[in-house]
C-alpha positions as CSV (number, residue, x, y, z in Angstrom):
1,X,130.0,79.5,35.7
2,X,131.2,77.6,38.8
3,X,128.8,75.6,40.8
4,X,128.3,72.8,43.4
5,X,127.2,69.4,42.3
6,X,123.9,69.2,40.3
7,X,122.4,66.1,41.9
8,X,119.5,68.2,43.5
9,X,118.8,70.3,40.4
10,X,115.2,71.1,39.9
11,X,113.4,71.5,36.6
12,X,113.4,75.3,37.2
13,X,117.1,75.2,37.8
14,X,117.7,73.2,34.6
15,X,115.7,75.6,32.6
16,X,117.6,78.5,34.1
17,X,120.9,76.9,33.0
18,X,119.6,76.3,29.6
19,X,118.5,79.9,29.3
20,X,121.9,81.1,30.5
21,X,123.4,79.3,27.5
22,X,125.2,76.4,29.2
23,X,126.2,73.8,26.7
24,X,129.0,72.0,28.6
25,X,129.2,70.8,32.2
26,X,132.7,69.8,33.5
27,X,132.5,67.6,36.6
28,X,135.7,67.6,38.7
29,X,134.5,64.9,41.1
30,X,136.0,61.4,41.5
31,X,134.3,58.4,40.0
32,X,133.0,57.4,43.4
33,X,131.5,60.8,44.1
34,X,129.8,60.8,40.7
35,X,128.4,57.4,41.4
36,X,127.1,58.4,44.8
37,X,125.5,61.6,43.8
38,X,125.2,61.8,40.0
39,X,124.3,65.1,38.3
40,X,120.8,65.4,37.0
41,X,120.8,65.1,33.2
42,X,119.8,68.2,31.2
43,X,118.7,67.8,27.7
44,X,121.0,69.5,25.2
45,X,123.9,69.9,27.7
46,X,127.0,67.7,27.5
47,X,128.3,66.5,30.9
48,X,132.0,65.6,30.9
49,X,133.9,63.9,33.8
50,X,137.2,65.6,34.6
51,X,138.3,64.1,38.0
52,X,141.0,66.1,39.7
53,X,141.7,63.3,42.3
54,X,141.2,59.6,42.1
55,X,139.5,57.8,45.0
56,X,142.4,55.6,46.0
57,X,145.6,57.8,46.2
58,X,144.2,61.1,47.4
59,X,141.0,61.1,49.5
60,X,138.8,64.1,48.9
61,X,138.3,66.3,52.0
62,X,135.1,68.2,51.2
63,X,132.0,69.5,52.9
64,X,130.2,66.2,52.3
65,X,132.8,64.3,54.2
66,X,132.8,66.9,57.0
67,X,129.0,66.7,57.3
68,X,129.2,62.9,57.7
69,X,131.9,63.2,60.4
70,X,129.8,65.6,62.4
71,X,127.3,62.8,63.1
72,X,130.1,60.6,64.6
73,X,131.6,62.4,67.7
74,X,134.8,60.4,68.0
75,X,135.7,60.6,64.4
76,X,135.0,64.3,64.4
77,X,137.3,64.8,67.4
78,X,140.0,62.9,65.6
79,X,139.6,64.9,62.5
80,X,139.3,68.5,63.7
81,X,142.9,68.9,65.0
82,X,144.2,68.1,61.5
83,X,141.5,69.6,59.3
84,X,143.4,72.8,58.5
85,X,146.5,70.8,57.5
86,X,144.4,68.4,55.4
87,X,142.9,71.3,53.5
88,X,146.3,73.0,52.9
89,X,147.7,69.7,51.6
90,X,144.6,69.2,49.4
91,X,145.3,72.6,47.7
92,X,149.0,71.8,47.3
93,X,148.1,68.5,45.7
94,X,145.9,70.2,43.2
95,X,149.1,71.9,41.9
96,X,151.5,68.9,42.1
97,X,149.5,65.7,41.6
98,X,150.0,64.2,38.2
99,X,146.3,63.4,37.8
100,X,145.3,66.9,38.7
101,X,147.8,68.3,36.2
102,X,146.3,66.2,33.4
103,X,142.8,67.2,34.4
104,X,143.6,71.0,34.4
105,X,145.4,70.6,31.1
106,X,142.2,69.0,29.6
107,X,140.1,71.6,31.3
108,X,141.9,74.5,29.7
109,X,142.1,72.7,26.3
110,X,138.3,72.4,26.5
111,X,137.9,76.1,27.4
112,X,140.0,77.1,24.4
113,X,138.2,74.8,22.0
114,X,134.7,75.7,22.9
115,X,134.8,79.4,22.0
116,X,131.8,81.7,21.7
117,X,129.8,79.6,19.3
118,X,129.6,76.6,21.6
119,X,127.8,78.3,24.5
120,X,128.8,78.7,28.1
121,X,130.6,76.3,30.4
122,X,129.7,75.3,33.9
123,X,132.3,73.5,36.0
124,X,131.8,72.0,39.5
125,X,133.0,69.6,42.2
126,X,130.9,68.7,45.2
127,X,130.6,72.0,47.1
128,X,131.9,74.3,44.4
129,X,134.5,75.5,46.9
130,X,137.9,73.9,46.7
131,X,138.6,72.1,43.4
132,X,136.2,74.4,41.6
133,X,137.3,77.5,43.5
134,X,141.0,76.8,42.5
135,X,140.0,76.2,38.9
136,X,138.1,79.5,38.8
137,X,141.1,81.3,40.3
138,X,143.3,79.9,37.5
139,X,140.9,81.0,34.9
140,X,140.5,84.5,36.3
141,X,144.3,84.9,36.6
142,X,144.7,83.9,33.0
143,X,142.1,86.5,32.1
144,X,144.2,89.2,33.9
145,X,141.9,89.7,36.8
146,X,143.4,91.5,39.8
147,X,144.4,89.1,42.7
148,X,142.2,90.9,45.2
149,X,139.2,90.4,42.9
150,X,140.2,86.7,42.4
151,X,140.3,86.2,46.2
152,X,137.0,88.0,46.6
153,X,135.4,85.7,44.0
154,X,136.8,82.7,45.7
155,X,135.5,83.7,49.1
156,X,132.0,84.5,47.8
157,X,131.3,80.8,48.3
158,X,131.0,81.5,52.0
159,X,127.8,83.5,51.3
160,X,126.1,80.4,50.0
161,X,127.4,77.8,52.5
162,X,125.5,79.2,55.6
163,X,122.5,77.0,55.0
164,X,124.7,73.9,55.2
165,X,126.3,75.2,58.4
166,X,122.9,75.9,59.9
167,X,121.8,72.4,59.0
168,X,124.6,70.7,61.0
169,X,124.6,73.1,64.0
170,X,121.9,71.3,66.0
171,X,123.9,68.0,65.6
172,X,127.0,69.8,66.8
173,X,125.2,71.1,69.9
174,X,124.2,67.6,70.9
175,X,127.8,66.2,70.8
176,X,128.8,67.7,74.1
177,X,131.9,69.4,72.7
178,X,133.3,72.8,73.5
179,X,132.1,76.0,71.8
180,X,135.6,76.3,70.3
181,X,135.2,72.9,68.7
182,X,131.7,73.8,67.4
183,X,133.1,76.9,65.8
184,X,136.0,74.9,64.4
185,X,133.7,72.3,62.9
186,X,131.5,75.0,61.4
187,X,134.5,76.8,60.0
188,X,135.5,73.6,58.2
189,X,132.9,74.2,55.6
190,X,134.3,77.6,54.6
191,X,136.6,78.7,51.9
192,X,139.6,80.4,53.4
193,X,142.3,82.7,52.0
194,X,145.1,80.6,53.4
195,X,143.9,77.6,51.3
196,X,144.1,79.5,48.0
197,X,147.4,81.1,49.1
198,X,148.9,77.6,49.7
199,X,148.1,76.5,46.2
200,X,149.6,79.6,44.6
201,X,152.7,79.5,46.9
202,X,153.2,75.9,45.7
203,X,152.9,77.1,42.1
204,X,155.7,79.6,42.7
205,X,157.8,77.1,44.7
206,X,157.5,74.2,42.2
207,X,157.3,76.0,38.9
208,X,159.0,79.4,39.5
209,X,155.9,81.4,38.6
210,X,152.3,81.2,37.4
211,X,153.2,81.4,33.7
212,X,155.6,78.4,33.9
213,X,152.9,76.4,35.7
214,X,150.3,77.3,33.0
215,X,152.8,76.3,30.4
216,X,152.9,72.9,32.0
217,X,149.1,72.8,31.5
218,X,149.6,73.7,27.8
219,X,148.5,77.3,28.2
220,X,151.1,79.8,26.8
221,X,150.7,83.6,26.4
222,X,149.0,83.2,23.1
223,X,146.5,80.8,24.7
224,X,145.9,83.3,27.4
225,X,145.2,86.0,24.8
226,X,142.7,83.6,23.2
227,X,141.0,83.0,26.5
228,X,140.6,86.7,27.0
229,X,139.2,87.1,23.5
230,X,136.6,84.3,24.2
231,X,135.6,85.0,27.8
232,X,135.9,88.8,28.3
233,X,134.1,91.7,26.6
């Protein structure tokens, strides 16, 4: 299961996750992110930190940052022209950054070790869109899912982000900026095909193909077969 952060989890939500069989939560956020908005604890569920980026070398461009920028007109105007490039670079970094490689290696090791008897796994970042979306795409591709279905699953995030966009729209309207910039700022919250494409193009460019990249993560064809055995029917 992929998710956004669990800092606002209600008791009803926690009970739902328990009923679903979640036994392990993997948190892709940085140390600072986890300190600022820690996940709610759920009895009987193990929560493990697996930061993809550290706070110093690679700043995280996510929906929380964008929402903060929207309240500061000048910073927003400085950010918007480069937002698309920032996101493309973030997705490339998830493929190339050494810390990210180590994290994804540990992530797949965990998925392989857990197996059926240890229950379901929930993994998340802040919005459940970028770091989590890329991780989900890797898992689905290992399971042999068709690329169009992987992309569809990645983009389904946009169905759940509209509430956040609606929340910031009144603030955007007060900033005295063009309609084009309002739409650009709103669009900053969305998952986009070109972001995921950038990551997988980097995989092909740097490693030759997906299987060589997964080998770098310690996942060979036997491991993929085991993942299919565990996580598919």
